[in-house]
Phi, psi and omega in degrees: 000181183292332179294321181288340181270002180284166174294154180299323180295326178285333179289314183273325177052053177272118182300141177067322182283323180234080181291155178289160180284172180287155177296131185216168175215159184282128178274117183295333180279314182282326179093002176225174184277140179234143180295144178238351177199175179270000181289144178269121182230130178291171184293324183296333177294316179295325178296319179294322178297318179296322179293321178293329183273000175297324179256035182298140180095025177291169182292140179285126180291137178238174180297128180086357180283157182254140177303147184296321183290335173294315181295318181294320180291321178295323175294326178290326180296337181296344181274338187225000183296322180296320179295320180295315184294311185282342171291321177291319178294324178296321176295322178296315178296323177299316180295324177298313180292323183292318180296321177293315181292326178295321178294320178293319178296320182295315181291326176295318178296318183291319182284315188277328185252316180275341180058045180242166180242302188291325175301333178296322179290315182292320179294318179297324180298324179296314180292324178295318179296319178295318179297315179297324181294313182289329176294321180291327183281320190268327184268126179256130181280084179258137178295139181218136183289144178075193178103321179062233180293338178292343178279356178293135182284073181294336182297344177278346184247324190299329180296339186267000179298327177300333177296322176294325177294322178297317179297316179297317179290329177297318177292320183295319184261012180278175180272006179292148179290139179298139179209156178301329180294311180294323177295322177294325177295317179297316178297319180296316178297321180295321180288329173296317178295318179299314181296321180293316180293324178292319176295326178291324176296318176294322179295322178297320176298318182292319182292325183275351181294138179291153181234118181281131179273133178277338180213164182290137178286143178279136179277136177215144182300135177081000181247145180292149179212143173210160183296161181294330184281001176261106179278074182276152174288123184293339182292340182243025186292338179260008182230011181268337175055045176255130178255103181268143177292134182291157177270343177223141181228134179279339180264138180287154177268112183294321180296319179293323178295319179295319179296320181289328183280346183280341183220163180281348183278000183298334180273351185254334184278128178287157180289146180285139180236157177296136181293140179288133181214143178293160180298138181283095183264351181299315178301321179292323178296319177293317180292325177298322177298322177293319179295319178295325177296319179296318178298318180295322180294322178292325175296318179296318180296318181292324176296316178297323179293318178295323179296319180290327178294328180278317188260351182114149182293145177061020181287337179292326184246350186286135176256161180293140181091356179265157184255154177256137190240092177210129353281179190289328188289345181287327178232073191291332186240019180245124183291152183297335184266006178289137180290146185294128177082007180216168180242017182274000000 
C-alpha cells in the first residue's frame, strides 16, 4: 500500500532525528522527482499536490459562476428526484386512506361486536383529529391556474366524514323501529360521504399533478426552491424535503480556484454544466395510475349503492333463501349469511 512505499523517515516520523525531504516535483522528462526548494516537506504533502493536479486546467471561476460539483450533482438529481418526491406524496396519501378506514373499522367493531355507542364517537374523533392534522401540515394552499371545481379545498371537509358514518350507524343499530324516514336519513348521510370522498379522490389527483414552471424561481432564505426543469406539484412544496443544488452561488469554490491556478489551460476550458435531461415523468405516470384507480373504485361503489337503493339492500350478493338482517337488534346473534330457519 501507499504507507509501505513511503520514505523510512516518513514512516517513523522522529522529530529532528529524521527530517522530511526537500520539496520536490516530478520531472516529466527524467521520470523522477527533483528538488525545487530547500523547504522540508513530508511525503503526504507531495501526494496531496499530485491529487490536486490530476484535474489541472479546470475552468477559471468568474463572477456568478456555479461550482462544478453543484452542477454535477444537480445533473445527477434529474434521474431520481421524481421517485423521491412521489414516494413521499404516496406515503401521505396512504396515511389519509388508512386513517379514514381505521375509523370505519373501529366503529363497525364497536357497534357490531361490542354493542356500544359512545366509544364509537370518541374513537372516531381521535382518527379525525389525526387526519385533519396531517392534511393541515402537508398541503399548502397555493394559487394555481385552472382546475375549476378541482380547486375547491375538499381537504378541509373530508376528515369529518366518519362522523356522518357514526350517526348513520347509530340510527341503523339503535332500538328504534325501522321506518322510511330513518332509512332515508341513513341513505342521505351515506351519499354525502360518497360525494365527499369522490371529490377528495379527484382533488388528490389535482394536487399531485406536476406543474411546469415558466420561469426560474427566485431564491429567498427560509423558502423552498427547486430548478425550473423540475415540474413539482406546488401543493406539497413544503413537504417534499428535497435539497436541490443551487444554480448560482455567492461564495467562490476554493477547489475550483486551485485547479484553475495550477495550469495555463484554466482560461481555455469551459465550466462544467449539468447535463440536459428531460423531466422524469415516469414516477408521475405510475402515481397517476394509482389516483385513477381510486377514482374508479369510488365510481363503482356509488353505482352499486344506487343499484341497491332501487332493487333492495344486498341484492347484488343475496341468494335465494337467505335472510336480510335490518336492524341489527332484531337478530343479535344470527350472522347475515345464516340460512333462514336453520343454524347451519
